[in-house]
N, C-alpha and C positions, 0 to 999 in steps of 0.2 A: 531490268534489274538482274544482276549476275547471280547465279545460283550459289548457295552456301556450299563451300568446299568441305567435303567429308574428311575430317582429320581426326587424329586421336584426341586432340583437345576438344573438338566439337562433340565427339562421341562421349567424352567424359561429361560435358555440360548436359547432354541428354540424360546420362546416367544419374548425375547429381539432381536433375529435375525430378526423375522418378523417385529418388530417395526422399526429396522434399515432400512430394505428395503422399509418400508412404508414411511419413511421420506426422502428418497433420490431417485435420478433418475440416470440411467446409462449414461446419456449425457444431455446437455442443448442446448438451441438455443439462438441465438443472441438477445441482448436487445437494448435499446435505451436511453442511458444517458452517463454521463461523464466517469463512470467506464466501462460501456459496450464498449466504444470506445477503451480503451486500451486492453480489452479482444479481440476485433476484430483485432486490430493492431497486437497483438501477434500471432494470428493464421495466418494472412496474411504473417507476417515475416517468420514464419516457412515454409509455403507453397512456399515462394519465395526463400528459402535457404539463408536468411540473416545470416550474421555472428554475433553472440551475443558478445557484448563487443566492436564491431566496427560499424556494420551497425545498431545495435539495442541496445540502452542503457536504461535500465529500472530496477526497483526493481526485476522484474520477469525474469526467464530464459526460456529456450526452453521447459521445462516441466511445465511451469506456468499454462498451460491449465488444469492440474490436480487440480488446485485450483479454477479455474473459471468454469469448466465444459463445456466450449465452445471449441469444438474440431477443429483442423485443418482438412482440406479436406483430407489430406494424412494419417490421423491417425484413426485407427479403434476404435469404442466406446468400444470394448471389453477390451482395455487397461484400461479404466476407471473402468470397471467392475472388472478387476483383482485387481486394487488398492483398490476398495471398499471391496472386499473379504478379502484382506490383512488387511485393517483397522478393519473390523469386527473380524477377527482372533485375533488381538491385544486386542480389547475390551473384548472378551470372555476370553482370557488368564488372563487379569487383574482382571476381575470379579471372575474367578475361584480361583485365588490367594487370593482375599479378602474373598471369601467363606471359604477357608481353614483356614484363620486366625481368622475369626469370629466364627467358630464352630457352635454351636446350634443357634447363633443369626445371621445366614446367611441371614435371611429374611430382616434384617436391611440393609444389603448390597444390596439385590435385590431392595428394595424400593428406596434406595439412587441412585442406578444405573439408575432407571427410572426417578427420579427427576432431576438428572444431565442431562440425555439425552433427555428427553421429556419436553415440546413439541418444544423446540428451538434447539435441536441438541447438540452434545457434545461441540466441539469447531469449530466455523464456518470456520476458516481458516485452510485449509488442511495442509499447511506448519507447522503451530503451532501444529496441531494434530500429525503429524509425529515427530515433535520435542519432544512432550510429550512421544511418544513411544520410541524415542531415549534415553531419560532420564530413562525411565522404564527399558530398557534392559541393560543400563550401571549399574544401581543399582542392577538389577538381577544378572549380571555378578559378581559384587563385593560380593554380599551376598552368591551366590552359587558356585563361582569360576568355573562356567561353561562357556566354550568359545563360546557356541551357542549364549549367550547374546551379546558377543562382535561382533560376525559375523553379527547378526541382526542390532546392533547399527551402524556398519560401512556401511551396505547396505542402511539403512535409511538415514544416513548422506549424502551419495552420491545423493540420490533422492532429499533431501532438497537442495543440492548444485545447482541442475539444475531446481528447482522450484522457490526458492526465495533466490537470491544470498546474500543479506545483512544478512539474518538470518543464512545462511550456514557458514558465516565467524565465527560466534559465535559457531556454532555446531562443526566446525573443530578444533577450539581452545580447546573447552571442550573435544573433543575426544582424541586429542594427549596429553593434560594435564592428562586426565584420564589414558591413557596407561602408562605414566611415573609413575603416582601414583600407579597403579596396580602392576607395576614391583617393585618399591621401597618397597611397603607394602607386597610384596610376595604373592599377590593374583594370579598372573600369572607369568610364566617363561619368561625370556628374549626372547626365541625363539618364543613363542606364540605372544608376544607383537610385535615383529618385523614382523612376518608373517602377522598379521592383518593390521599393518600400511602399509606394502608394497602392500597388496591386495587393500587397500582403494585407495592408490595413483594410482595403475594400472587401477582400475575400473574408477576412476575419469578421468584419462587421455584418456582411450579408448573411453569413452562416449563422450568426447569433439569432437572427429572426427565424430561420428555418429550424433551428435546434432548441429554441426556447431558452436562451441564455441572456441573463442580465449581466453584461460584461463587467461593469464596475463592481457589482455585488459578487460576481464570480471570482474576480481577482482579489477583492477585499477579504472574502471569506477564506480564500486559499492562503493568503498571507497569515491569517490567524491560525490556520491548521498547521502551516509550516513552522510558525513560531512556537507552537506548543507540542508538536509531534514528538520531538526528541524527549521532552520531559515526561510525556505520558506513556510512550511506547518503548523507551529504552529498557532492555533486559539482557541479561547474560544467561543464555539457555544452554551453553556448552560448559563443561567442566574445565578447570584450569589445565588439566592434563590434555584435554582435547584441543583447547584454544591455542596454547603456546606453539605447538608444531605448525599450525596454520598461520600464525603470525610470522614464523620463520619463513615460510613459503612466500607470504606477502612481502616481507622485507627483501627476499632474494629477487623477486620480480621487480621491485622498485629499484634495487641495486643494479640489475642488468640494464634497465631502461636508463637509469641515471648515468652509468658508465658510457653507454652508447652515445647519449646526448653530449656528454663532456668530450668524448673523443672526436665527435663529428660536428661539434657546434659551429653554427654560422648564423648570423643575424637574420638572413633571409628565411631561415627555417623556424624562427621564433614563433610565428603564428601557429605552425604545426605543433610545436612543443606545448604551447599554451593550451590549445584545444585538447590535446591528449592529457595534460595534467589536470585540467578542470574535469574532464570526463572520468579520469581515474578517481579523483576525489569524490565526485558524485556517486560513483559505484561503491566506493568504500563506505560512505555515509549511509547509503541505502542498506548495505549488507551488515553494517555494524551498529545499527540502531537497536534492533533485536538480534543479537548474535546467536543464530541458530544454524543448523545444518544446511537448510535450503537457501537461506539468505547468503551465507558465506560461499556456498557452492555457486550461486549466481554471480557473485563478485569474481570468482576465478574464471568463470566462463567468458566474462567480458574482457579479460586481460589479453588473450591472443588476438581477438579482433582489433583491439587498440594497437597491438604490435604490428598488425597488418597495415594500419595507417602510417606508422613510422616507416615501414618498408616501401609502401607505394609512393609516398610523397617526399622521401629523402632523395637527394641528388643521385644521379646515376653512378657517379664515382664512389659513392658511399654505400651502394646497394649490397655489397658483400657483407659489410659490417651490420647493415640493417637486417639482412637475412639471417645472420648468425644470432643477432639479438632476438629475432622472432622465434627461431628454433629453440633457443634457451628458454624463452618465456612459455612457449607451447609445452615443452617438456615439464616445466615447473607447474603449469596449469594442470596437465594430465596427472602428474604425481599427486598434487594437492587434492584434486577431485576424487582420486582413488582412495586417499586417506579418509575423506569425508564419507565416501560410500562405506568404508570399513566401519566408521563410527555409526552410520545409519543402520548397518547390519548387526548392531549390538556387539561389535568387536569380535565377530567370528567370520571365518572365511565363507561359510555357508550363507550367512546373512549378507555378507558383501556381494556374493554372486547373485543373490535374490533381489538386489537393488536394480538390476538391469531389466528383467522382464516386466511387463505390465502388472499392476498390483494384484489383479485377480488371478493371473497365471502364477505369479510368485507365491501367492497363498496356497495354491494347489501344489506347487513344486515343493513347498516347505513340508507338506504332508507325505510327499513321495514323488520322485521323478518318474515321468512317463513320456514316451516319444510324442504322444498326441499333444502334449503341452507345448512342445516346440512347434508343431504344426499349427497350433492355435495362434502363436506369436506371428508366424508367417502369414496366416489368414488375416490377422489384424493389421500388420505393418506392410501394406503393399498399396500401390496406387489404385487397384481395383476397389479396395475398401473405400477410398476417397470418392470415387465415382458412384459407388453404391449409396453412400450417404448423400451425395449431391442430388441424386434423383429421388431419394426416399424421405428426405428431411421433412418433418411436419411439426410445427410448434406445439400442437395439441398432444404430441407424444410425451411432452414433459409431465403430463398428468395421467398417463396410463398406469404407471406403477408408483403410487404415492407412498413415500417412505414413512410418513407420519400422518395419520388421519385424525383430525381433531375430534373430540367428543361431540356427538350429534347435538347434545343439549347446548353446548357452547355455540356451535354453528347456527342453531335455530335462534338462540338469544341475540346474536349479532345480526343475523340476516343480511340485508343489503346496507346496513349502516356502516359508517366508516370506523376503522380500527387501526390502532398502532400496537406494537409489542415492545416491551422493555425487558432485558437490556439490548439483545441483539438477534433473537431467533426469528428473523423475518421469513425464513424458509417455511415456517409453519403456516404463515398467512398466504404465501405464494402457492404452495401445493394445494391448499384448500380453497384457493381462489376467492379470498375475502376482499372486501373493499378497503384497500390499503391507503391510509392517510397518516403518514409518519411525521414526527418532529423533523426539522431540517437536518440535524446531525443524526443520521438514522440509527447509529449504534452507539451505545453509551460509552464504550471504551474510547471512542473518538472525540467525545465532548470533554476534552481534557484541559479546558481553560475557563476562566470566568465568562469570557465573551461567548464561547460556544455553548456553555450551560445556559446562559441567558437567552440565547436564540431558541433553544428547546423549550424553556419555560414560557417564553412569549407565545409560542405556537399553542400550547395547552391553555393559555389564557385568552386566545383570540377567538374570533367568530368562526374560524375554520378548524377549530380543535376537533380531534376525532371523537366520535360518540362513545367509543369503548377503548379501553387500554388493557391489554393483557400483560400482566406484570409478574416478574420473578426476581428474587434477590440472588445475585450471582457475582462472585468476586472475580477480579481480573488482575493477574500478575501481582499478587501479594497485597493488593489494595483492599481496604475495607469496602464491602459491597454497597454500603449505604453512604459512603463519602464521595459519591459521584452524583451528577444530575440534581444538584441542590435546588435549582430553580424549578425543575420539573416536579420534584417532590412537593415544593410549596404550591405549585399549580394543582397537583392532585388533591392536596388538602383543601384548597379553596374551591375548585370547580368540579370535583369528582367525588363519588362515593363508592366504597368497596361493597359490591353487591353480591359477589359470588366467588367461589373457588373452583378450580378445575384441574384435572390431572392430565398432563401431557408428557409422554415419554418418561413416565415414572417421576416427574417433577411436578410439584404443586405450583400452580399459577393463580394469581388473583385476577379478578375481572372488575375493573373500575368502570363506572358509567357516569357520563357527563350529566351534571345537574343544572336545571334552568336558573336556579338562584345560587349565587356564590356564597360561600362561607366567609367569615371574617377572620383573617389571620393578622394578628397585631403584635408589634414589638412592644413589650412592656418594660423591658429593662436592658440597658447596655452597660458594658464595662470595658474600658480601654486598658491595655497593659503593654509593657515593654518587657521582652524576654530574650534569653540567649539559648543556643543549643545546649543540650545536656543539663537543662534546668527544669525542675518540677514546676508545673503551672497548675494551680488549684482551680478547679472548675466550680462555678457558683452552685450552691445547693438549692435545688428547686425541683418540683415535679413537672415543670413545663419543659418542652424541647428547647435546646440551646444550640445556636449556630455559632461556630467559631471561624473567624477569618483572620488572615495574616499575610503580610508581605515579607516573604523570606527570599532574599535576593542572593544570587551567586556572587562570590568574590571574583576577582580577576582570574585566579587559578581555576575556579569552577567554570567561568565563561570560556576559557581557553579549552578546558577538557570537553565541554559541551560542543564547542565548534569542531574540534578535531577527532573526537571519539564519542564519548557519552557524558551526560551531565552526572555529577555526583548524586547518588541516591539519597533521598530524604526519608526518614522513618519517624514514626510516632509510637511511643510506648504508652499504652492506655492502662490505667489502674481503675478497677471498678470498686463499687462500695463494699463488695464482699472480699476485697483484697486480691482477687485474681487479676492477672495482667495478660494483655495481648499486644502484639506488635504488628504494625501495618506500614506498608509503603505509602508515602504521601506525595502527591504531585503538587508542586509549588503553585502552579497557575490555577489549579482547582481550589487550593487553599485560599488563594486570593479572593475567589468568589464566595467562599464560605462552605463549611461542611457541618452536618448535623452531628455535633460532637457528643451530645447526650440527649436521650438515653441510649443504651446499647441496642443496636440493630445490626445483627450480622446473619440472622437466619430468617426464613420465611415466617416462622411463628412469631418472632420478635417484630417483624414488619407488620404483621396483622394487628398485634397489640398497639403498635405505634399509630396506625391509621384508624383503628376503631376506638381507642380510648386514650389517645394522646400519649401513649407509652407510660402511663402511670404505673403499670405493673412490671415494666422493664427495669433491668439493672441500671443504676445511674453511674455516670463516670465521675470519679472524684478528682483525678489529676491526670495530666498528660505531660509527656516529655518528648520533645523533638530531638533527634540525634542523627548523625551521619557517620559512616565509617571513615570518610575522608572529610572531616569537619572543616579543613582548610579551604574547602570548595565553597563555603558560604560566608556571608558577612558576620560581623561580631554581635550585633543586636538587631532586634526586629520589633515591629509594632503589631499588636493583635487586638481583636475585639470580640467579646462575647455578646450575643444578642439572644435574649429570652423571648420566646413566642407563646402566645395563648391562642387556642383555637377550640371550637366546640367539639365535643364528642358526638359520635353518631347516635 
């Protein structure tokens, strides 16, 4: 084997590799926030051999820890190292291909690679990074007719399937559509296409046994999450003054790509254009469901890599125009991300500068700049730090500095019995190493449809229900905190008793305990109505709890808005018996499953009254009015139903 020639290009690849290992770590440790909670729920589910699709329903699958970096106890951190080496391998291959195409101007590729990768990383989401490599190898297979590209594409697709199931559905559709196209266009023989397709199916099926995945349930639950995700999670977290400039940058990037395609269009490149367009749209949808700084930042990060695909797989005679388009998009990306950093820095130059250092260093710099802070950054961001973590990582270190220690009385009460927590603070259970036994949709903000709510309610009514439930009333994105998890609430009323309260991180939580004998929860009265938006709906007068359900459908305009940007927001104006009013965001698919419309429950004290004495002392709701800022996004009239329930007091 001939030795590798030492060239400036190869030296750059070595330098790039050192940068890669400087900006990453072979494993992470548990955090303490709403996202860290699902990271920790995921690893506990894996360690407890939960079946994904049945016991655990979420966007992420049993390899989701490759995205979060937080490893299950039973998984070696060397697996993460192997994935990072594979990731670096793909980076270097792509850079080498770009070097070959750029020729003497390879230095532009080198500088661009660093600008894309440093100091924020390539694409923060591992699943989207693998998706990008999947696209690259499909295009490479088409261009070279080399089956190695097909093999790598199918292997990556299977990894994505078990990392992030909703994205994998798109990946599998693209993969099989590509195989059909490759055969029809005579890029590959029918035998090659069939072999690769069969291998992919066999590998997917084989891994389902190793990773505890019920594939039909896994895919079925994912389609339910996808269908309701936009409705439940859509939010505008940027001001109009912040968002409009970013829209301009997005439009300019789209314009540059569009002009390039129009000027160089040829049918043989249609496959490339379609893949790039689909990926652009997926990135746009991911970033613009909850329109916030980090999400939109991630969208812009993906734009230059997409432009790289246009450059690499455009015909040689068009490479100059492709290179110009790439540079233009890179400049727009860099400009837009600096604007976002300025926003994140509270619209000050100092704040902007402090978005670059690690958060702990930035906090210290904010109080006063010192040279040792720069040295701290250098100490953290170097390949030696990677090697240090590689040889010192220990799963048990997650529990050496517990950020929140639960009251000893609560820990003693639960003991080794199973426990779940509502609505989302799984991190409390993880750090205190309690026996986690969650509802399938592990965080309440994700149970944003009638089907998902029902799955959680069924868990609490089943033989595998947790013995204890730690419960807190907490709102999410302008929603009424009690208008979620309706089936879970019914299950608590039937099978549990509120036995204790506890203080955690200055918040009061209830402790529900499973009872051997179920309570009777009966529907004693129903009333069907037809109503329109902006119309007062009188709520039946009763001391009993009332559940209201309705089918509020989007109009054609609303469906189009939902597909290409966000669904129109639905709100409900509530008028109480004392004349006071409150306004809440309503999720249409939750409303379809029903919400406890009366009595009023928006605080922990009101929840206590509801569970202990059927809410007889709570304020009653007298009327409701559904409205939308863009009422044209909904149909003209809707059907609803009131259901009155009786249940015994404790």
